[in-house]
N, C-alpha and C positions, 0 to 999 in steps of 0.2 A: 563716492564714499571717502576718498582721500581728502576732499575739501572740508570734511567735518573735523579733521584733526590737524593740529599744528605740528610741524616737523621739528623733532628734537634730535640731539645727538647725546644721549645719556649713557655714556660708557660707564658712569658710576653706578648705573642700575643693572645693565646686562654686559657681562664681560665676554660671553661666548655664545654663539648660535651655530648649530650645524643641522642642516635639513637634508635627509637622505632617504632613499635614493632619489635622484632627480636626473632624468625623467623617472616617473613611477607609474605603476599600473595596479598595484594591489593595496599598498599602504605606504604611509610616510611616517618617518620617525623624526621628531623635532627635539633636539637636545639643546639645553641652554643653561647658563649659570647666571643667577641673579645675585648681585652684590648687596642689595637691600630688599626688604619687603616691599611689595608693590601690588597694584591691581593690574593684571596682565590680560590682554586680549590677543588672541591669534585668530585672524579672520581670513577666509578664502574669498578672493575678489576676482571677478572676470576681467577681461581686457577692456571692458567698457566702464569699469569702476563700480559695478553692481556687486553687492554682497551676495555670495553664493551660500555660505554657511559660516557660522561662528564655530571654530574648532575648540576654543577655550575662552572663557570669560570668568576669571576667578582671582581672588586675593591669593597671592603666593608668597611664601617665606623665602628668604635668601637661601642660596645653595644651588646644587645641581639638580636639574629636573629633566624628565623625559615626557614627551606627549606623543602618543601613537594615534594616528588618524587613518581610518579606513573609509574611502569614498563610498557614497551611496551608488546604487545601480543607475541612477539617472544623471550622473556626472558625465558630460560629453568630453570626448578627447579634445585636447587643446592646451593653450597657454593660460595660466592663472597667476595670481600674485598672492603671496602669503604675507599679510600685513601684521607686524608685531607692534602692538600698542601698549605703552607703559603709562599708567596713571592718566589715561585719556589723551596721550600725545603719541604721534607716530614715531616709532624708533627706527624701523627698517621695513622695507618691502622687498621680498625675494621673489624672483620669477620661478614658477613651478610648472613643469610640463607633465600633463596626464596623457598616457598612451593607453587607449582602451584595447584590452586583449581579447575582446569577444569576437 
């Protein structure tokens, strides 16, 4: 899935990203500040580059935003990547660790 996006460094679009907790087991909070309006995608990707689930795919206005995500019961414990895509271009990929508490 990474190959479908060209890598950018658009600090003029996103000035802040915080993903917590990490590792997580119940939910993840994604905080970010957009400096300009944009189409934002937040995608959960496995270590093989496969899309697990889109967390957000939406036009967003500039400003501070919060996105809460609760994994489904079928998510397996392991390492994932949270891809942040701005206007169709990869901005950042963060490693995310899911610890199953079952």
